[in-house]
N, C-alpha and C positions, 0 to 999 in steps of 0.2 A: 759142025752143026750148031746153028744158032738156037738159043733158048728163047721162048716167048718172054716178052717184057710188057709192062703195063704202065699207063699213066692213070691217075685216079684223082677224083675230087671228093673230099670228105666235108661234111657239114655237121653243125651241132643242133640246128633246128631250121625249119623252113626259112629261107632268106636270111639266115644267121651267118655265123663265122664260117669261112671256107678255108680249106687247105688243099693244095695241089702237090702231088708227089709222083715219084717214079719207082718201080720195083720190078724184080724178076719173079717174085712170088706174092701175088696179090692177096691170096687167102691168109698167108702168114703175116703180111704187113698190116692188113686191116685188123687182124686178131691182136697184134701188138698195140695198135692205136686204141682199140676197144678196151683192152686190159691195162692201159696206162703203163706199159712196160718200158717206155723210154721217156725221159724228161724232155720237155720242150714245149713248143707251141700247142700241139694237139692235146697234150695232157693239161696244160694250163687253162685252155679255153674249152675243154671237154668236147673236142671235135672228133667224133668217132663213128659217124654214120656214113656209109658209102653211098654217094649219090650219082656218081658217073665214073666210067672207066673206058679205056680204049686198049686194044691188044695190038702188039707189034711183034714182028718176027726178028727184029734186031734192036738191041738196047740203044744203039746210037740214034735210031729213029725215035724211040720213046723219049730219050733225053731231049732231043730237038723239039719234039711236040710239047713236052713239059715246059720248056723255056718259052715257047710260043704262047701257051696258055697262061703262064705266070706273068708274061709281059702284056697280056690283054687286060681289058677292063673288068671290073667286077660284074658289070652288066653282061659281058660276053660269057663269063663263067656261069652266071645264073641262067643264061639262055641255054648253055650246053646241058645243064641239069634239067631244066624245064622240058627240053625237047626229048631227052633220053629217058627221063624219069619224072613225068608230069605230076605224080602224086607225092613226090619227095619221100619215097619209101627207102628204108635202109636196105640196100641191095646185098648186104653181106651174106644172108642165107641163100640167096639166088646163086652166088658164085661157089657155094659149098657143094652144089649138086653136080 
């Protein structure tokens, strides 16, 4: 049985710094970013707001999509967020429900 997987884009402010990642547990991973539990890019640049995500039934599909997004332009990533979340709200609380 496959477990759901996710790709996600975090931001620090509207049109600010972006981070794209992949995880099997979106709630836990965003919590870790928000609470600066891991050293690295998101901690350094305070990138901790969930702006976009996609759900996959297979981790290999999620990893492939993450690579596609990371390989895309900044404009492409901004458009994904704008279409999915036009008000640039932090979607973390929405995924907790």
